C-alpha positions in Angstrom: 160.1 65.9 133.6 162.7 64.7 136.1 164.3 61.4 135.4 166.3 59.7 138.2 170.0 59.6 137.4 172.6 57.4 139.1 174.7 59.1 141.7 178.2 60.2 140.6 180.7 57.6 141.8 182.8 60.1 143.7 182.7 60.7 147.5 182.2 64.4 147.9 183.6 64.5 151.4 186.7 62.7 150.3 187.1 65.1 147.4 187.0 68.0 149.9 189.8 66.4 151.9 191.9 66.2 148.8 191.2 69.7 147.8 192.0 71.1 151.3 195.3 69.1 151.2 196.2 70.6 147.8 195.7 74.1 149.2 198.5 73.5 151.7 201.2 75.2 149.6 199.1 78.1 148.4 198.1 81.6 149.6 194.8 80.3 151.1 196.4 77.4 153.0 195.5 78.6 156.5 192.0 79.5 155.5 191.1 76.1 154.0 192.9 74.2 156.8 190.9 76.1 159.4 187.5 75.1 157.9 188.3 71.8 156.3 186.6 69.7 159.0 183.4 71.8 158.9 183.4 71.8 155.1 183.6 68.0 155.1 180.8 67.8 157.6 178.5 70.0 155.5 179.2 67.9 152.4 178.3 64.8 154.3 175.1 66.5 155.6 174.2 67.3 151.9 174.2 63.6 151.1 172.3 62.7 154.3 169.6 65.3 153.6 169.5 64.3 149.9 170.3 67.8 148.8 167.1 69.2 150.3 167.4 73.0 150.8 164.6 72.9 153.4 167.0 71.1 155.8 170.4 72.2 154.5 171.5 75.6 155.9 173.8 78.0 154.0 177.2 78.9 155.6 177.2 82.6 156.4 180.8 82.5 157.8 182.2 81.9 154.3 180.0 84.4 152.4 182.7 87.1 152.2 185.2 84.5 150.8 182.9 82.7 148.3 185.3 83.5 145.5 187.8 81.2 146.9 185.4 78.3 146.6 184.0 79.4 143.3 187.4 79.5 141.7 187.8 75.8 142.5 184.9 75.2 140.1 185.4 77.9 137.5 189.2 77.7 137.2 190.4 74.4 138.5 194.2 74.0 138.2 195.7 71.3 136.0 196.3 68.3 138.2 193.8 69.3 140.8 191.5 66.6 142.3 188.3 68.3 141.3 189.2 68.9 137.6 188.7 65.3 136.4 185.5 65.0 138.4 184.0 68.2 136.9 185.3 67.2 133.4 183.7 63.8 133.6 180.3 65.2 134.7 180.5 67.8 131.8 181.3 65.1 129.3 178.3 62.9 130.3 176.1 62.5 127.2 172.4 62.1 127.8 169.7 62.0 125.2 167.4 64.3 127.1 167.3 66.9 129.9 166.6 65.0 133.2 165.0 68.1 134.7 162.3 68.8 132.0 162.2 65.7 129.8 162.9 67.5 126.5 164.9 65.5 124.1 168.4 66.6 123.1 171.7 66.5 124.9 171.9 68.9 127.9 175.2 70.8 127.5 175.5 72.5 130.9 175.9 71.5 134.5 173.5 73.0 137.0 174.3 73.6 140.7 171.2 72.2 142.3 171.9 74.4 145.3 173.1 77.6 143.7 176.8 78.1 144.0 176.5 81.8 144.8 174.4 81.0 147.9 176.2 77.7 148.6 179.7 78.1 147.3 181.0 75.2 149.5 179.0 72.9 147.3 180.3 74.3 144.0 182.6 71.3 143.3 180.5 68.6 145.1 179.5 66.0 142.5 176.1 65.3 144.0 175.2 68.9 143.6 176.1 69.0 139.9 173.4 67.8 137.5 173.1 67.9 133.7 170.6 70.4 132.6 169.5 72.1 129.3 170.0 75.8 128.8 166.3 76.7 128.9 165.9 74.9 132.3 169.0 76.6 133.7 167.7 80.1 132.7 164.3 79.4 134.3 165.8 77.9 137.4 168.3 80.7 137.9 169.3 80.9 141.6 166.0 79.8 143.0 165.7 76.9 145.4 162.9 77.8 148.0 159.6 79.4 147.5 158.1 82.2 149.6 157.1 79.9 152.4 160.3 77.8 152.6 159.3 74.8 150.4 161.9 73.6 148.0 160.9 74.3 144.4 162.9 71.8 142.3 163.2 68.0 142.1 166.7 66.6 142.4 167.7 64.2 139.6 170.0 62.2 141.9 167.9 61.8 145.0 164.1 62.1 144.4 162.1 58.9 144.2 158.4 58.6 143.6 155.8 55.8 144.0 154.9 56.0 140.3 157.2 56.0 137.3 155.6 58.7 135.3 155.1 61.7 137.6 153.4 64.1 135.2 150.4 63.5 132.9 148.8 65.3 130.0 145.1 65.8 129.5 144.2 66.6 125.8 141.3 69.0 125.4 138.5 69.2 122.9 137.4 69.4 120.1 139.5 66.6 118.6 139.8 68.5 115.3 141.8 71.2 117.0 142.1 70.9 120.8 142.0 74.3 122.6 144.0 73.1 125.6 146.7 70.7 126.6 146.7 70.5 130.3 149.8 69.3 132.2 149.4 68.2 135.9 151.1 66.0 138.4 150.1 62.4 138.0 146.8 61.6 139.6 148.4 58.6 141.5 150.9 60.8 143.3 150.3 61.4 147.1 149.5 65.1 147.8 153.0 66.1 149.1 154.7 64.6 146.1 152.1 66.2 143.7 152.7 69.6 145.4 156.5 69.3 144.8 156.0 68.2 141.2 153.7 71.2 140.6 156.3 73.6 142.0 159.0 72.0 139.8 156.7 72.4 136.8 156.0 76.0 137.6 159.6 76.8 138.4 160.8 75.6 135.0 157.8 77.1 133.1 156.9 73.7 131.7 153.3 74.6 130.8 154.5 77.3 128.4 157.3 75.2 127.0 155.3 72.0 126.5 152.4 73.8 124.8 153.9 74.2 121.3 155.4 70.7 121.4 152.1 69.1 122.1 150.2 71.1 119.5 152.8 70.1 116.9 152.7 66.5 118.0 148.9 66.4 117.9 148.9 67.7 114.3 151.4 65.0 113.4 149.1 62.4 115.0 146.2 63.5 112.9 148.3 63.3 109.8 149.5 59.8 110.8 145.8 58.8 111.3 145.0 59.9 107.8 148.0 58.1 106.4 147.1 54.9 108.3 143.5 55.0 106.9 144.8 55.5 103.4 146.9 52.3 103.7 144.2 50.3 105.5 146.1 50.3 108.8 144.9 50.7 112.4 146.4 53.9 113.9 145.7 52.7 117.4 148.4 50.1 117.0 150.8 52.8 116.0 150.0 54.8 119.1 150.8 51.9 121.3 154.0 51.2 119.4 155.1 54.9 119.6 154.4 54.9 123.3 156.6 51.8 123.9 159.3 53.2 121.7 159.6 56.5 123.6 159.4 54.6 127.0 162.6 52.8 126.1 164.4 56.2 126.8 162.5 57.3 129.9 158.9 57.5 131.2 158.9 61.3 131.7 160.0 62.3 128.2 157.7 64.7 126.4 156.8 62.3 123.5 156.1 59.4 126.0 153.8 61.6 128.1 152.0 62.6 124.9 151.3 59.1 123.6 150.4 57.9 127.1 147.7 60.6 127.1 146.5 59.7 123.6 146.2 56.0 124.4 144.4 56.6 127.7 141.7 58.7 126.1 139.3 56.2 124.6 137.2 58.9 122.8 140.3 60.2 121.2 141.5 56.8 120.1 138.1 56.1 118.5 138.3 59.5 116.8 141.7 59.0 115.2 140.5 55.5 114.1 137.3 56.4 112.3 136.3 60.0 113.2 136.0 62.8 110.7 139.5 64.3 110.4 140.0 68.0 109.5 140.6 68.9 105.9 144.0 70.5 106.5 145.9 67.3 107.6 
């Protein structure tokens, strides 16, 4: 699930000024000079509105010329101002996807506001976020739902009153739970919870989490058996695993799992001295 990332240390509006100045000797010099001031203003508005597509309009006047903006991102010239900015963002190495919480280094940059619809934000650092391939495929070019609500959380801007924004409820029976239910954290206010739910649905997290939690639960039962065989208390291991994964981030899949296990007193009693299935 979304983990807050520090903002890129590049002023997007200042970058636009540099890019417009660099166009002065090229075939599109007059075009970019004519819209430079408005382009800058729209980039400033992006930051003020924290990337929220509910309050950031598109720019119909440039729709027919979007390729001129997209080229700046897709094929930046050597020595251009945007090239080192994009390169640095691409080379950022995280241990998990900040949009879904799955472990592994995300190897793509996502345009939070899609570059096909908002080409003037194609090179804006605050609009470029690390994302795994699966999330990017699920997100596609979506940004608003059918009634105009934004769908996705923004890793650079969204802040919440609780650290862990998604929680897991493990079903019954303990021998082989039939359901692993993901939902927005119960302590989130309603408007935050609704946004988190749209984000979960937009990235198909229920489907993606399911197999992970089933596998993790089977490992938990095997660990419980091993702990008993060695005279250890599995409950202490659960607490240690939770703390270990929390060192990376609160909204990682393994941390969410072990928080759910530890919070379920009946489950904790079961893995301590309940009758485990024969196949573990």
